[in-house]
ZAMARGU-4260 file (C-alpha; in steps of 0.2 Angstrom, whole numbers, plus 5000, padded with zeros to 4 digits):
<rodrens>
0) 6308/5803/5389 | 6323/5811/5381 | 6313/5822/5369 | 6299/5826/5382 | 6299/5842/5393
5) 6309/5840/5409 | 6300/5839/5425 | 6312/5830/5436 | 6330/5824/5436 | 6326/5808/5445
10) 6313/5794/5444 | 6303/5793/5460 | 6301/5775/5467 | 6302/5766/5483 | 6318/5757/5483
15) 6325/5744/5496 | 6342/5751/5502 | 6357/5741/5498 | 6363/5741/5517 | 6356/5729/5529
20) 6338/5733/5535 | 6330/5727/5551 | 6317/5714/5550 | 6307/5705/5537 | 6322/5694/5531
25) 6332/5709/5524 | 6348/5700/5529 | 6344/5685/5517 | 6340/5697/5503 | 6356/5706/5504
30) 6371/5697/5511 | 6383/5710/5507 | 6379/5726/5517 | 6384/5742/5510 | 6390/5739/5492
35) 6402/5753/5491 | 6413/5746/5477 | 6398/5742/5466 | 6391/5759/5468 | 6408/5766/5463
40) 6409/5754/5448 | 6392/5760/5442 | 6397/5778/5443 | 6412/5774/5432 | 6401/5764/5420
45) 6389/5779/5419 | 6403/5790/5411 | 6406/5776/5398 | 6387/5776/5393 | 6388/5793/5385
50) 6398/5785/5371 | 6385/5772/5369 | 6370/5784/5368 | 6376/5800/5360 | 6378/5792/5343
55) 6360/5785/5344 | 6353/5801/5351 | 6364/5812/5339 | 6367/5824/5353 | 6377/5827/5369
60) 6370/5818/5384 | 6372/5817/5403 | 6374/5801/5411 | 6374/5796/5430 | 6372/5782/5442
65) 6357/5781/5454 | 6359/5773/5471 | 6358/5755/5469 | 6346/5743/5478 | 6343/5725/5482
70) 6326/5717/5478 | 6317/5701/5474 | 6314/5700/5456 | 6296/5699/5458 | 6296/5715/5468
75) 6306/5724/5454 | 6294/5718/5441 | 6279/5724/5451 | 6287/5742/5452 | 6287/5743/5433
80) 6271/5748/5424 | 6262/5737/5412 | 6269/5747/5397 | 6280/5738/5384 | 6298/5734/5391
85) 6313/5727/5384 | 6321/5713/5395 | 6338/5709/5388 | 6347/5694/5396 | 6366/5696/5398
90) 6375/5680/5401 | 6389/5683/5413 | 6405/5672/5409 | 6413/5662/5417 | 6400/5663/5431
95) 6386/5656/5420 | 6374/5667/5428 | 6362/5679/5419 | 6360/5697/5422 | 6347/5709/5414
100) 6347/5725/5404 | 6330/5733/5405 | 6324/5747/5394 | 6308/5756/5392 | 6298/5752/5376
105) 6295/5771/5373 | 6314/5774/5373 | 6317/5760/5362 | 6305/5766/5349 | 6312/5784/5350
110) 6329/5777/5347 | 6323/5766/5333 | 6315/5782/5324 | 6331/5791/5326 | 6342/5777/5320
115) 6332/5777/5303 | 6334/5796/5301 | 6318/5802/5310 | 6316/5815/5324 | 6313/5802/5338
120) 6294/5801/5336 | 6285/5787/5345 | 6268/5779/5341 | 6254/5787/5352 | 6250/5769/5357
125) 6264/5757/5359 | 6261/5740/5351 | 6261/5724/5362 | 6277/5718/5355 | 6293/5724/5348
130) 6297/5723/5329 | 6312/5713/5323 | 6321/5730/5320 | 6317/5736/5337 | 6323/5719/5344
135) 6339/5720/5334 | 6342/5738/5340 | 6340/5733/5359 | 6352/5718/5356 | 6364/5731/5348
140) 6363/5742/5363 | 6366/5728/5374 | 6382/5723/5364 | 6388/5741/5365 | 6385/5741/5384
145) 6394/5724/5387 | 6411/5731/5382 | 6412/5746/5394 | 6403/5735/5407 | 6416/5722/5407
150) 6430/5735/5407 | 6422/5743/5423 | 6421/5726/5431 | 6439/5722/5427 | 6448/5729/5443
155) 6436/5717/5453 | 6433/5702/5443 | 6435/5696/5425 | 6417/5695/5419 | 6412/5695/5401
160) 6394/5700/5397 | 6385/5693/5381 | 6367/5699/5376 | 6355/5686/5370 | 6337/5687/5364
165) 6325/5701/5369 | 6310/5696/5379 | 6294/5706/5382 | 6286/5695/5395 | 6297/5694/5410
170) 6289/5678/5415 | 6298/5670/5400 | 6315/5674/5408 | 6326/5661/5417 | 6326/5672/5432
175) 6315/5666/5446 | 6303/5678/5454 | 6311/5675/5472 | 6329/5678/5466 | 6337/5692/5474
180) 6344/5705/5462 | 6356/5720/5463 | 6347/5734/5454 | 6359/5747/5446 | 6350/5762/5438
185) 6357/5774/5426 | 6350/5791/5420 | 6352/5797/5402 | 6347/5815/5398 | 6350/5826/5383
190) 6350/5845/5385 | 6335/5851/5396 | 6324/5836/5392 | 6318/5824/5405 | 6329/5809/5408
195) 6326/5791/5404 | 6332/5777/5414 | 6341/5760/5410 | 6343/5747/5423 | 6356/5733/5424
200) 6352/5719/5436 | 6364/5707/5444 | 6359/5690/5453 | 6365/5691/5471 | 6371/5673/5470
205) 6382/5676/5455 | 6391/5690/5465 | 6393/5681/5482 | 6411/5675/5478 | 6416/5694/5476
210) 6408/5700/5492 | 6425/5706/5500 | 6429/5717/5486 | 6411/5723/5483 | 6409/5730/5500
215) 6426/5738/5502 | 6428/5757/5502 | 6439/5761/5487 | 6446/5776/5478 | 6446/5779/5459
220) 6464/5775/5454 | 6461/5784/5438 | 6459/5800/5447 | 6475/5801/5457 | 6480/5818/5465
225) 6492/5826/5453 | 6503/5833/5467 | 6504/5815/5475 | 6508/5808/5458 | 6522/5821/5454
230) 6530/5818/5471 | 6530/5799/5469 | 6538/5801/5452 | 6552/5812/5459 | 6555/5800/5473
235) 6556/5786/5461 | 6568/5795/5450 | 6580/5798/5465 | 6582/5780/5469 | 6601/5776/5468
240) 6608/5760/5460 | 6626/5754/5461 | 6635/5754/5444 | 6651/5743/5441 | 6661/5738/5427
245) 6671/5721/5426 | 6687/5724/5417 | 6693/5706/5418 | 6690/5690/5427 | 6706/5680/5426
250) 6706/5661/5430 | 6721/5653/5438 | 6724/5636/5445 | 6724/5633/5464 | 6743/5629/5464
255) 6747/5646/5457 | 6736/5654/5471 | 6745/5644/5484 | 6762/5650/5479 | 6758/5668/5476
260) 6768/5681/5486 | 6770/5700/5486 | 6777/5706/5469 | 6770/5692/5459 | 6760/5698/5443
265) 6744/5690/5437 | 6742/5694/5418 | 6725/5700/5413 | 6718/5705/5396 | 6702/5713/5390
270) 6694/5718/5374 | 6689/5736/5368 | 6672/5735/5376 | 6669/5730/5394 | 6652/5726/5402
275) 6643/5739/5413 | 6633/5731/5427 | 6618/5739/5437 | 6615/5728/5451 | 6615/5710/5444
280) 6610/5715/5427 | 6620/5721/5412 | 6616/5739/5407 | 6627/5738/5391 | 6645/5739/5386
285) 6658/5753/5385 | 6676/5758/5382 | 6688/5762/5396 | 6695/5779/5397 | 6697/5795/5408
290) 6686/5810/5411 | 6691/5825/5420 | 6706/5816/5427 | 6696/5801/5433 | 6694/5783/5426
295) 6678/5782/5417 | 6668/5771/5405 | 6660/5778/5389 | 6644/5768/5385 | 6645/5761/5367
300) 6629/5750/5367 | 6614/5747/5378 | 6608/5729/5382 | 6591/5725/5376 | 6581/5715/5389
305) 6575/5697/5383 | 6558/5697/5375 | 6559/5715/5368 | 6562/5719/5350 | 6578/5728/5345
</rodrens>
């Protein structure tokens, strides 16, 4: 685990690839194909997990996302050892589906000892169940993950994750053994110690409505090329807008207009401030005068758009 000597940077396991495989009903198991966007989402979430586990481990950690897979829940359960495992259901709203956060029991007891001021020691033989304090810690971890998880999903769909009650026996979960699950795995490592792994599982049926976005190839908009952003800013700042000032808008009857002839005078009057317009919007008000021999308007006030405070 985190406090053990490092012998590998990845957990070795046989995993069903997320892409369509040939034969044996793989098409029914994974209707999406290559889940490019979900893999990208997991990589972004991994960066946020550092803020969840560094306070618990009391040291700087590295976090990364493993390649995801699509499996039957029964196959996923069979891959895990019989050792104590925390199965934390995560209600997905508004879909109403249930995802899972899965943590190794050894890691949970290590975090529990650190939480109460210890050195991260773990009992040589794990008990068959978690203590109330351990269950509370797992629920707290799930709540801490739920926020960054919802934020990571926000560009694709509005999904809120709410942890419920920790289970030790996966047979007690509402998830059926034949349900297809998308398994996303995250590695957490401190210093030179061997990593631990945390799994987040999503039901395939809950994500089917988002299939078009989950399979698209995307770029991280938060990492835009600085040169491109600078060029875009300069181009936007050079966009031209027509500015005009309305000195007066006299109103005369139609009879006067019909009788107008060259030399007639239409009297106008305007106050000390005249409106300054940009397109169809009022930029503000100003005073008419001259500048360098040209007629000009000196701005005396700027209009405040509706809905904004002064």
